[in-house]
PAZAPA-4460 file (N, C-alpha, C; in steps of 0.05 Angstrom, whole numbers, plus 32768, in hexadecimal, padded with zeros to 4 digits):
% residues 281
    n_x    n_y    n_z   ca_x   ca_y   ca_z    c_x    c_y    c_z   seq   type   mol
   886E   894A   8E59   8879   893E   8E41   886C   8922   8E3D     1      M     A
   886D   8919   8E24   8860   8900   8E1E   886D   88E9   8E2D     2      E     A
   885C   88D6   8E37   8866   88BE   8E44   886C   88A9   8E2F     3      D     A
   8884   88AC   8E24   888C   889A   8E0E   88A4   888A   8E18     4      I     A
   88A2   8870   8E19   88B8   8860   8E23   88CD   885C   8E0E     5      Q     A
   88E5   8856   8E17   88FC   8852   8E04   88FB   8836   8DF9     6      S     A
   8909   8832   8DE3   890B   8817   8DD7   8918   8804   8DEA     7      E     A
   892C   880D   8DF8   893A   87FB   8E0B   8927   87F1   8E21     8      S     A
   8916   8803   8E2B   8903   87FB   8E40   88F0   87E5   8E35     9      K     A
   88E7   87E9   8E1C   88D5   87D5   8E11   88E4   87BA   8E0D    10      L     A
   88FC   87BB   8E03   890B   87A2   8DFF   890F   8792   8E19    11      V     A
   8917   87A0   8E2E   891B   8792   8E47   8901   8788   8E53    12      W     A
   88EB   8797   8E4E   88D1   878E   8E58   88C8   8775   8E49    13      K     A
   88CD   8774   8E2F   88C6   875C   8E1F   88D7   8744   8E27    14      L     A
   88F1   8749   8E2C   8902   8733   8E35   88F8   8728   8E4F    15      I     A
   88F1   873A   8E62   88E7   8731   8E7C   88CE   8721   8E79    16      K     A
   88BB   872A   8E68   88A2   871C   8E64   88A6   8701   8E58    17      D     A
   88B8   86FF   8E46   88BE   86E5   8E39   88CA   86D1   8E4D    18      V     A
   88DD   86DB   8E5D   88EA   86CA   8E71   88D6   86C1   8E86    19      L     A
   88C3   86D2   8E8D   88AF   86CB   8EA1   8897   86BB   8E96    20      L     A
   8897   86B7   8E7C   8880   86A9   8E70   887A   868E   8E7C    21      L     A
   888E   867C   8E82   8888   8663   8E8E   887A   8666   8EA9    22      P     A
   8883   867A   8EB9   8877   867E   8ED3   885A   8689   8ED0    23      F     A
   8857   869A   8EBB   883C   86A5   8EB6   8829   868E   8EAF    24      T     A
   8832   867A   8E9F   8822   8664   8E98   881A   8653   8EB0    25      L     A
   882D   864F   8EC3   8827   8640   8EDB   8813   864F   8EEC    26      I     A
   8817   8669   8EEF   8804   8679   8EFF   87E8   867A   8EF2    27      L     A
   87E8   8678   8ED7   87CE   8677   8EC9   87BF   865E   8ED0    28      L     A
   87CE   8647   8ED1   87C1   862E   8ED8   87B5   862E   8EF4    29      L     A
   87C2   863D   8F06   87B8   863E   8F22   87A4   8656   8F26    30      F     A
   879D   8663   8F10   878A   8678   8F11   8794   8693   8F1C    31      G     A
   87AF   8695   8F1E   87BB   86AE   8F28   87C0   86C2   8F12    32      K     A
   87BE   86BA   8EF9   87C2   86CB   8EE2   87AB   86C6   8ECF    33      K     A
   87A7   86D9   8EBC   8792   86D6   8EA8   879F   86D2   8E8D    34      T     A
   878E   86CB   8E7A   8797   86C7   8E5E   87A3   86E1   8E54    35      I     A
   8798   86F7   8E5C   87A2   8711   8E53   87BF   8716   8E5B    36      G     A
   87C8   870A   8E72   87E3   870E   8E7A   87F7   8701   8E67    37      D     A
   87EE   86EC   8E59   8800   86DF   8E45   8806   86F1   8E2E    38      L     A
   87F3   8703   8E28   87F7   8715   8E12   8802   8730   8E19    39      F     A
   880D   8732   8E32   8818   874B   8E3B   882E   8756   8E28    40      Q     A
   8841   8745   8E1E   8855   874F   8E0B   8849   875C   8DF3    41      P     A
   8833   8751   8DE8   8826   875C   8DD1   8819   8777   8DD8    42      I     A
   880D   8778   8DF0   8801   8791   8DF9   8817   87A7   8DFC    43      K     A
   882E   879F   8E08   8844   87B2   8E0B   884E   87BC   8DF0    44      D     A
   8850   87AA   8DDD   885A   87B2   8DC2   8846   87C4   8DB5    45      L     A
   882C   87BE   8DB7   8817   87CF   8DAB   8818   87EB   8DB7    46      F     A
   881A   87EC   8DD2   881B   8806   8DE0   8833   8816   8DD7    47      A     A
   884A   8808   8DD4   8863   8815   8DCC   8860   8822   8DB0    48      F     A
   8853   8814   8D9E   8850   881E   8D83   8840   8838   8D82    49      V     A
   882B   8839   8D92   8818   884F   8D91   881C   8865   8DA6    50      F     A
   8831   8863   8DB6   8836   8877   8DCB   883C   8893   8DBF    51      E     A
   884D   8894   8DAB   8854   88AD   8D9E   883F   88B4   8D89    52      A     A
   882A   88C2   8D91   8812   88C5   8D80   8817   88D3   8D66    53      K     A
   8826   88EA   8D67   882B   88F9   8D4F   883C   88E8   8D3C    54      V     A
   8850   88DB   8D46   8861   88CA   8D36   8852   88B5   8D27    55      T     A
   8841   88A6   8D35   8832   8890   8D29   881D   889B   8D15    56      I     A
   8812   88B3   8D1B   87FE   88BF   8D08   880D   88C6   8CEE    57      I     A
   8824   88D1   8CF0   8834   88D8   8CD8   883A   88BF   8CC8    58      L     A
   8841   88A9   8CD6   8847   8890   8CC8   882E   8885   8CBA    59      I     A
   8817   8886   8CC8   87FE   887C   8CBC   87F7   888D   8CA3    60      I     A
   87FA   88A7   8CA5   87F4   88B8   8C8E   8805   88B1   8C76    61      I     A
   881F   88AD   8C7A   8831   88A6   8C65   882A   888B   8C58    62      N     A
   8823   8878   8C69   881C   885D   8C5F   8802   885E   8C4F    63      I     A
   87EE   886C   8C5A   87D4   886E   8C4C   87D8   887C   8C31    64      V     A
   87E7   8892   8C31   87EC   88A1   8C18   87FA   888F   8C03    65      M     A
   880E   8880   8C0C   881D   886F   8BF9   880A   885A   8BEC    66      F     A
   87FD   884B   8BFD   87EC   8836   8BF2   87D3   8841   8BE4    67      F     A
   87C9   8857   8BEE   87B2   8864   8BE1   87B9   886D   8BC4    68      G     A
   87CF   887A   8BC1   87D8   8884   8BA6   87DE   886C   8B94    69      I     A
   87EB   8858   8B9E   87F2   8840   8B8E   87D9   8833   8B85    70      I     A
   87C5   882F   8B96   87AC   8821   8B8F   879C   8832   8B7B    71      L     A
   879B   884C   8B7F   878C   885D   8B6D   8799   885E   8B52    72      L     A
   87B3   885D   8B51   87C1   885C   8B38   87BD   8841   8B29    73      N     A
   87BF   882C   8B38   87BB   8811   8B2D   879F   880D   8B23    74      A     A
   878B   881B   8B30   876F   8818   8B28   8768   882B   8B11    75      S     A
   877A   883D   8B0A   8775   884F   8AF4   8768   8869   8AFC    76      G     A
   8764   886D   8B16   8757   8886   8B1F   8769   889E   8B1D    77      Y     A
   8783   8899   8B20   8796   88AF   8B1C   87AD   88A5   8B0A    78      I     A
   87B8   88B6   8AFA   87CD   88AF   8AE7   87E9   88B4   8AF2    79      T     A
   87FD   88A9   8AE4   8818   88AF   8AEB   881E   88CD   8AE9    80      D     A
   8812   88DA   8AD6   8816   88F7   8AD3   880B   8906   8AEB    81      D     A
   87F4   88FC   8AF5   87E8   8909   8B0D   87FB   8906   8B25    82      F     A
   8806   88EE   8B29   8819   88EA   8B3F   8832   88FC   8B3B    83      I     A
   883C   88FE   8B23   8853   890F   8B1D   884D   892C   8B23    84      S     A
   8834   8934   8B1D   882D   8951   8B20   8828   8959   8B3D    85      S     A
   881F   8946   8B4D   8816   894D   8B68   8826   8940   8B7F    86      Y     A
   8837   892C   8B79   8845   891E   8B8F   8863   891B   8B8A    87      F     A
   886E   8928   8B76   888B   8928   8B72   8895   8944   8B70    88      I     A
   88A9   894B   8B80   88B5   8966   8B80   88CC   8967   8B6C    89      D     A
   88CC   897A   8B5A   88E2   897F   8B48   88ED   899B   8B4D    90      T     A
   8906   89A1   8B45   8912   89BA   8B4B   8902   89D3   8B43    91      P     A
   88F5   89D1   8B2C   88E6   89E9   8B23   88CD   89EF   8B33    92      E     A
   88C4   89DC   8B43   88AB   89E0   8B53   88B0   89F8   8B66    93      R     A
   88C7   89FA   8B72   88CC   8A0F   8B86   88CD   8A2A   8B78    94      L     A
   88DA   8A2B   8B61   88DD   8A45   8B52   88C2   8A4F   8B49    95      L     A
   88B0   8A3D   8B43   8895   8A46   8B39   8881   8A47   8B50    96      T     A
   888A   8A42   8B69   8879   8A42   8B81   8862   8A2E   8B7E    97      L     A
   8867   8A18   8B71   8853   8A03   8B6F   8857   89F0   8B87    98      N     A
   884A   89F8   8B9D   884F   89EB   8BB7   8840   89D0   8BBA    99      V     A
   882B   89CC   8BAB   881B   89B3   8BAF   882B   899A   8BAA   100      I     A
   883A   8997   8B94   884A   897F   8B92   8861   897D   8BA6   101      P     A
   886B   8994   8BAF   8880   8994   8BC3   8875   8987   8BDD   102      I     A
   885E   8991   8BE5   8852   8985   8BFD   8849   8968   8BF9   103      I     A
   883D   8963   8BE1   8834   8948   8BDB   884B   8934   8BDB   104      G     A
   8863   893D   8BD3   887A   892B   8BD2   8883   8921   8BEE   105      S     A
   887B   8930   8C03   8883   8928   8C1E   8873   890F   8C27   106      W     A
   885D   8909   8C19   884B   88F4   8C23   8849   88DC   8C0F   107      F     A
   885C   88DB   8BFC   885B   88C5   8BE9   8877   88BA   8BE6   108      F     A
   8879   88A0   8BE1   8893   8893   8BDF   8895   8882   8BC6   109      H     A
   88AE   887E   8BBD   88B3   8872   8BA3   88AF   8854   8BA3   110      G     A
   88B1   8847   8BBA   88AE   882A   8BBB   88A7   8822   8BD8   111      S     A
   88A0   8809   8BDB   889A   87FE   8BF6   88B3   87FF   8C07   112      L     A
   88CA   87F9   8BFC   88E3   87F9   8C0B   88E9   8816   8C14   113      L     A
   88E5   8829   8C02   88E9   8845   8C09   88D7   884D   8C20   114      H     A
   88BE   8846   8C1F   88AB   884B   8C34   88B3   883F   8C4E   115      L     A
   88BA   8825   8C4D   88C1   8817   8C66   88D9   8823   8C74   116      F     A
   88EE   882A   8C64   8906   8835   8C70   8901   8850   8C7D   117      G     A
   88F1   8861   8C6F   88EB   887B   8C7A   88D9   8879   8C93   118      N     A
   88C5   8867   8C93   88B4   8864   8CA9   88C2   8859   8CC2   119      M     A
   88D5   8847   8CBD   88E5   883C   8CD3   88F4   8852   8CE2   120      L     A
   8901   8864   8CD2   8911   8879   8CDF   88FE   888F   8CEA   121      F     A
   88E7   8893   8CDD   88D4   88A6   8CE9   88CB   889C   8D04   122      L     A
   88C6   8882   8D06   88BE   8876   8D20   88D4   8879   8D35   123      F     A
   88ED   8875   8D2D   8903   8876   8D40   8907   8893   8D49   124      I     A
   890C   88A5   8D36   8912   88C1   8D3D   88FA   88D0   8D48   125      F     A
   88E2   88CB   8D3D   88CA   88D8   8D46   88C4   88D3   8D63   126      G     A
   88C8   88BA   8D6C   88C4   88B3   8D88   88D6   88C3   8D9B   127      R     A
   88F0   88C5   8D93   8903   88D3   8DA4   88FC   88F1   8DA6   128      V     A
   88F6   88FD   8D8F   88EF   8919   8D8F   88D5   891E   8D9E   129      V     A
   88C1   890E   8D99   88A7   8912   8DA6   88A9   890E   8DC4   130      E     A
   88BA   88FC   8DCC   88BE   88F6   8DE9   88CA   890F   8DF7   131      K     A
   88DC   891D   8DE8   88EB   8933   8DF4   88DD   894E   8DF2   132      N     A
   88CE   8953   8DDC   88C3   896E   8DD8   88A5   896E   8DD4   133      I     A
   8898   8957   8DD3   887C   8956   8DD1   8872   8954   8DB4   134      G     A
   8858   894F   8DB0   884D   894A   8D95   884D   8963   8D82   135      P     A
   8844   897A   8D8C   8841   8991   8D7B   885C   899B   8D71   136      L     A
   8870   899C   8D82   888B   89A4   8D79   8898   898F   8D67   137      K     A
   8890   8976   8D6B   889A   8961   8D59   888F   8966   8D3D   138      T     A
   8876   896D   8D3A   886B   8974   8D20   8879   898C   8D14   139      L     A
   8880   89A0   8D25   888E   89B7   8D1B   88A9   89B0   8D0F   140      A     A
   88B8   899E   8D1D   88D2   8995   8D14   88CE   8986   8CF9   141      V     A
   88BA   8974   8CF9   88B5   8963   8CE1   88AF   8974   8CC8   142      Y     A
   889C   8985   8CCA   8894   8995   8CB3   88A8   89AC   8CAD   143      F     A
   88B5   89B6   8CC2   88CA   89CA   8CBD   88E0   89BE   8CAD   144      G     A
   88E8   89A6   8CB5   88FD   8998   8CA6   88F5   8991   8C8A   145      A     A
   88DB   8989   8C86   88D1   8983   8C6B   88D3   899C   8C59   146      A     A
   88CC   89B3   8C64   88CE   89CC   8C54   88EB   89D3   8C4D   147      I     A
   88FC   89D3   8C61   8918   89DA   8C5D   8926   89C6   8C4A   148      V     A
   8920   89AD   8C4D   892D   8998   8C3C   8924   899B   8C1F   149      S     A
   890A   89A1   8C1B   8900   89A5   8C00   890D   89BD   8BF2   150      A     A
   890F   89D3   8C01   891C   89EB   8BF6   8939   89E6   8BF0   151      I     A
   8948   89D9   8C02   8964   89D3   8BFE   8968   89C1   8BE6   152      A     A
   8957   89AD   8BE3   895A   899A   8BCD   8954   89A7   8BB2   153      D     A
   893E   89B7   8BB2   8936   89C4   8B99   894B   89D9   8B90   154      D     A
   8955   89E9   8BA3   8968   89FD   8B9C   8983   89F1   8B93   155      L     A
   898B   89DC   8BA0   89A4   89CE   8B99   89A2   89C3   8B7D   156      T     A
   898C   89B6   8B76   8989   89AA   8B5C   8981   89BE   8B46   157      H     A
   897B   89D7   8B4E   8976   89EC   8B3B   8990   89FB   8B33   158      T     A
   89A1   8A00   8B47   89B8   8A11   8B42   89D3   8A03   8B44   159      F     A
   89D4   89EC   8B50   89EE   89DF   8B54   89F0   89C3   8B47   160      I     A
   89DE   89B2   8B4E   89DF   8996   8B43   89C9   8994   8B2E   161      I     A
   89D0   8990   8B15   89BD   898F   8AFF   89BA   8972   8AF6   162      H     A
   89A2   8966   8AFC   899C   894B   8AF4   8982   894B   8AE4   163      I     A
   8983   893F   8ACD   896C   893F   8ABC   8955   892E   8AC8   164      E     A
   893D   8938   8AC6   8925   8929   8ACF   8927   8923   8AED   165      N     A
   8933   8935   8AFC   8936   8930   8B19   891C   8936   8B28   166      Y     A
   8914   8925   8B39   88FD   8929   8B4A   8902   891B   8B65   167      G     A
   88F5   8926   8B7A   88F9   891A   8B94   88DE   8915   8BA1   168      S     A
   88DC   8901   8BB2   88C4   88FB   8BC1   88CC   88EC   8BDA   169      L     A
   88BA   88EC   8BEE   88BF   88DE   8C06   88C2   88F0   8C1E   170      G     A
   88C0   88E4   8C36   88C1   88F4   8C4F   88DC   88F5   8C5B   171      A     A
   88F1   88ED   8C4C   890C   88EB   8C58   8917   8905   8C61   172      S     A
   8911   891B   8C53   891B   8935   8C5C   8910   893D   8C77   173      G     A
   88F6   8939   8C7B   88E9   893E   8C95   88F4   892C   8CAA   174      A     A
   88F9   8913   8CA3   8903   88FF   8CB7   8920   8906   8CBE   175      I     A
   892F   8910   8CAB   894A   8919   8CB1   894A   892F   8CC6   176      A     A
   8936   8941   8CC5   8934   8956   8CD9   892E   894A   8CF4   177      G     A
   891C   8936   8CF5   8917   8928   8D0F   8930   891A   8D19   178      L     A
   893F   890E   8D07   8958   8901   8D0F   896C   8914   8D1B   179      G     A
   896F   892C   8D0F   8981   8940   8D1A   8977   894A   8D35   180      A     A
   895D   894D   8D38   8952   8956   8D51   8956   8941   8D67   181      A     A
   8951   8928   8D60   8955   8912   8D73   8972   8910   8D7B   182      A     A
   8984   8915   8D68   89A1   8915   8D6E   89A8   892A   8D83   183      L     A
   899D   8942   8D80   89A4   8957   8D93   8995   8955   8DAD   184      L     A
   897D   894A   8DAD   896D   8948   8DC5   8976   8931   8DD7   185      L     A
   897F   891B   8DCB   8986   8903   8DDA   899A   88F2   8DCA   186      N     A
   89B3   88FB   8DC8   89C6   88EE   8DB6   89CD   88D1   8DBE   187      P     A
   89C9   88CA   8DD7   89D1   88AF   8DDF   89B8   889D   8DE4   188      F     A
   89A1   88A6   8DDA   898A   8894   8DDA   8990   887B   8DCA   189      Y     A
   898A   8864   8DD5   8990   884B   8DC8   8979   8842   8DB7   190      I     A
   897E   883E   8D9D   896A   8833   8D8B   8971   8816   8D83   191      S     A
   895E   8805   8D85   8962   87E8   8D7F   8959   87E1   8D63   192      W     A
   894D   87F5   8D55   8940   87EF   8D3B   894F   87F8   8D23   193      M     A
   8961   880B   8D25   896E   8817   8D0E   897D   8802   8CFD   194      A     A
   898E   87F3   8D09   899E   87DF   8CFA   899B   87C3   8D07   195      L     A
   8987   87C0   8D17   8982   87A6   8D24   8993   87A1   8D3D   196      G     A
   89A4   87B4   8D44   89B4   87B2   8D5C   89B1   87CC   8D6C   197      I     A
   89B5   87CB   8D86   89B3   87E4   8D96   89C8   87F8   8D90   198      P     A
   89C0   8810   8D86   89D3   8825   8D7F   89C9   883F   8D89   199      L     A
   89DC   8850   8D93   89D3   886B   8D9C   89CB   887C   8D83   200      P     A
   89B8   888E   8D87   89AF   889F   8D71   89C6   88AE   8D64   201      I     A
   89DA   88B5   8D73   89F0   88C4   8D68   89FE   88B4   8D52   202      I     A
   8A01   889A   8D55   8A0D   8889   8D41   89FC   8888   8D28   203      V     A
   89E2   8883   8D2D   89CF   8880   8D16   89CE   8899   8D05   204      V     A
   89CB   88B0   8D12   89C7   88C9   8D03   89E1   88D3   8CF7   205      V     A
   89F8   88D0   8D05   8A11   88D9   8CFA   8A18   88C8   8CE1   206      V     A
   8A12   88AE   8CE2   8A17   889D   8CCB   8A06   88A6   8CB3   207      L     A
   89ED   88AD   8CB9   89DB   88B7   8CA4   89E5   88D1   8C98   208      Q     A
   89EE   88E4   8CA9   89F8   88FD   8C9F   8A11   88F9   8C8E   209      I     A
   8A22   88E7   8C97   8A3B   88E1   8C87   8A33   88D5   8C6C   210      Y     A
   8A20   88C3   8C6D   8A17   88B6   8C53   8A0C   88CA   8C40   211      T     A
   89FC   88DD   8C4B   89F0   88F1   8C39   8A05   8905   8C2F   212      D     A
   8A18   890D   8C40   8A2C   8920   8C38   8A3E   8914   8C22   213      A     A
   8A45   88FB   8C25   8A56   88EE   8C10   8A45   88E6   8BF8   214      T     A
   8A2B   88E2   8BFC   8A1A   88DA   8BE6   8A16   88F0   8BD1   215      G     A
   8A1A   8909   8BD9   8A18   891F   8BC5   8A2D   891C   8BB0   216      I     A
   8A45   8913   8BB8   8A5B   8910   8BA5   8A57   88F8   8B93   217      L     A
   8A47   88E5   8B9B   8A42   88CD   8B8B   8A24   88C9   8B89   218      N     A
   8A17   88D8   8B76   89FA   88D6   8B73   89F0   88BA   8B70   219      P     A
   89DB   88B3   8B7F   89D0   8898   8B7F   89B2   8897   8B7D   220      D     A
   89A6   88AE   8B76   8989   88AF   8B74   897B   88B6   8B8E   221      G     A
   898A   88BA   8BA3   897F   88C2   8BBD   8982   88E0   8BC1   222      I     A
   896E   88ED   8BCC   896E   890A   8BD0   897F   8911   8BE8   223      S     A
   8999   890F   8BE6   89AB   8914   8BFC   89A9   8931   8C05   224      H     A
   89A6   8944   8BF2   89A5   8960   8BF9   898B   8966   8C09   225      T     A
   8976   8957   8C03   895D   895B   8C13   8962   8952   8C30   226      A     A
   8971   893B   8C33   8977   8931   8C4E   8988   8945   8C5D   227      H     A
   899D   8950   8C4F   89AE   8963   8C5D   899F   897D   8C64   228      L     A
   898C   8985   8C53   897B   899B   8C5A   896A   8995   8C73   229      G     A
   8961   897D   8C75   8951   8974   8C8C   8961   8975   8CA6   230      G     A
   897A   896C   8CA4   898C   896D   8CBC   8990   898A   8CC4   231      Y     A
   8996   899B   8CB0   899D   89B7   8CB6   8985   89C7   8CC0   232      A     A
   896D   89BD   8CBA   8955   89CC   8CC2   8952   89CF   8CE0   233      S     A
   895F   89BD   8CEF   895E   89BE   8D0C   8969   89D8   8D17   234      V     A
   897D   89E3   8D08   8988   89FD   8D11   8973   8A13   8D11   235      A     A
   895F   8A11   8CFF   8949   8A24   8CFF   8934   8A1C   8D13   236      L     A
   892E   8A02   8D15   8919   89F8   8D26   891E   89FD   8D44   237      M     A
   8938   89FF   8D4B   893F   8A04   8D67   8933   8A1D   8D72   238      M     A
   892E   8A31   8D60   8924   8A4B   8D69   8906   8A4B   8D6F   239      F     A
   88F8   8A35   8D67   88DB   8A34   8D6C   88D5   8A1F   8D81   240      I     A
   88E9   8A12   8D8C   88E4   89FC   8D9F   88E5   8A05   8DBC   241      L     A
   88EA   8A1E   8DC0   88EB   8A28   8DDC   8907   8A28   8DE7   242      G     A
   890C   8A39   8DFB   8927   8A3C   8E06   8931   8A23   8E12   243      K     A
   8921   8A14   8E21   892A   89FC   8E2F   8934   89E7   8E1B   244      E     A
   8924   89E2   8E06   892C   89CE   8DF2   8943   89D8   8DE1   245      N     A
   8944   89F2   8DDD   895B   89FE   8DCD   8975   89FA   8DDD   246      R     A
   8975   89FF   8DF7   898D   89FB   8E07   8995   89DD   8E08   247      E     A
   8981   89CC   8E09   8986   89AF   8E09   8993   89A6   8DEF   248      K     A
   8989   89B1   8DD9   8994   89AA   8DBF   89B0   89B5   8DBB   249      M     A
   89B6   89CD   8DC6   89D1   89D8   8DC5   89E4   89C6   8DD4   250      K     A
   89DC   89BD   8DEC   89ED   89AA   8DFB   89F1   8990   8DEC   251      K     A
   89DB   8986   8DDF   89DD   896E   8DCF   89F1   8971   8DB8   252      G     A
   89F1   8989   8DAC   8A03   898E   8D96   8A20   898D   8D9F   253      F     A
   8A25   8999   8DB7   8A41   8999   8DC2   8A49   897D   8DC8   254      I     A
   8A37   896D   8DD4   8A3D   8951   8DDB   8A43   8942   8DC2   255      I     A
   8A34   8946   8DAC   8A38   8938   8D93   8A54   893E   8D87   256      C     A
   8A5B   8958   8D87   8A75   8960   8D7C   8A8C   8953   8D8C   257      I     A
   8A8A   8955   8DA7   8A9F   8949   8DB7   8AA1   892B   8DB2   258      I     A
   8A8A   891D   8DB1   8A89   8900   8DAC   8A96   88F9   8D92   259      T     A
   8A8F   8908   8D7D   8A9A   8903   8D62   8AB8   8907   8D62   260      I     A
   8AC2   891C   8D6F   8ADE   8921   8D70   8AED   890B   8D7F   261      I     A
   8AE2   8902   8D96   8AEE   88ED   8DA5   8AEE   88D3   8D95   262      L     A
   8AD8   88CD   8D87   8AD6   88B5   8D77   8AEB   88B6   8D60   263      A     A
   8AEF   88CD   8D55   8B03   88D0   8D3F   8B1F   88CC   8D4A   264      F     A
   8B25   88D6   8D62   8B3F   88D2   8D6F   8B44   88B5   8D74   265      I     A
   8B30   88A7   8D7F   8B32   888A   8D84   8B38   887B   8D6A   266      V     A
   8B29   8883   8D55   8B2D   8876   8D3B   8B4A   887A   8D31   267      Y     A
   8B55   8892   8D33   8B70   8897   8D2B   8B84   8886   8D3B   268      I     A
   8B80   8885   8D55   8B92   8875   8D66   8B91   8858   8D5F   269      I     A
   8B78   884E   8D5A   8B75   8831   8D53   8B83   882C   8D38   270      V     A
   8B7F   883D   8D24   8B8C   8839   8D0A   8BAA   883C   8D0C   271      R     A
   8BB4   884C   8D20   8BD1   8850   8D22   8BDF   8839   8D30   272      R     A
   8BD2   882E   8D45   8BE1   881A   8D55   8BD9   87FD   8D51   273      Y     A
   8BC1   87F7   8D48   8BB9   87DB   8D44   8BCA   87CD   8D2F   274      L     A
   8BD2   87DA   8D18   8BE3   87CC   8D05   8BFD   87C2   8D12   275      P     A
   8C08   87D2   8D24   8C20   87CB   8D31   8C1D   87B2   8D42   276      A     A
   8C04   87AD   8D4C   8BFE   8796   8D5C   8BF4   877F   8D4B   277      L     A
   8BF5   8783   8D30   8BEC   876F   8D1D   8BCF   8767   8D22   278      K     A
   8BBF   877B   8D29   8BA2   8777   8D2D   8B93   8787   8D17   279      I     A
   8B80   877B   8D0B   8B71   8789   8CF6   8B54   878C   8CFF   280      T     A
   8B48   87A2   8CF5   8B2B   87A6   8CFB   8B1E   87AC   8CE0   281      I     A
***
């Protein structure tokens, strides 16, 4: 399996290097260290970013596609109609089997903020999945989720939710699949990047699933059905990941259910008894 370090390992390594920096400077003066040793934290960070090769390649492709399309459009080489025809998925694309814009929509984003948010979570979830099941199976999860999420979104907006001029784009459906896989493979993996504080993957992903489930009832321009399709795709992907990974994900699912039930019980108890103690949260 890939030698991919955890975020926590990197954080503690960086803290150690920073704390030892004065001693490194002293040893440098006495010729016991080299200039290169001063830049060890930067080397560690650089290595961390590029360890998960498939994940970083997917991120690079998405970034290049975004800026490439924007620049070509701004320069007049491609029109808005061209972008709409080849990089935005609409419900009728699936019914007419027009797969090119469906696939193209996976690699284009509506804004820089949209791109940044998706790439951040692709980096977080992709690393966890790639660390556990390797690069090729990570690609299978990513593109499998992209396919399922597109089908779910198009069918939902064709037969259930009717929105005029609806179109979807972005890699969030595929990333949702990676998030669900990361949740089942390593639910208590600590991520330091999701909200700026160390949180287990189970908290990050469950909050996202809750947001998407409730977001369907209050449309806000986000393709929540695509995200839910991405999460659900893991149920299919489990069958191509091999027996060992499948059993691991089944155990992860049971752990997640038990954790959520216990968290809900604690929440009920806190809501029931804290008011009596005149304590508010």
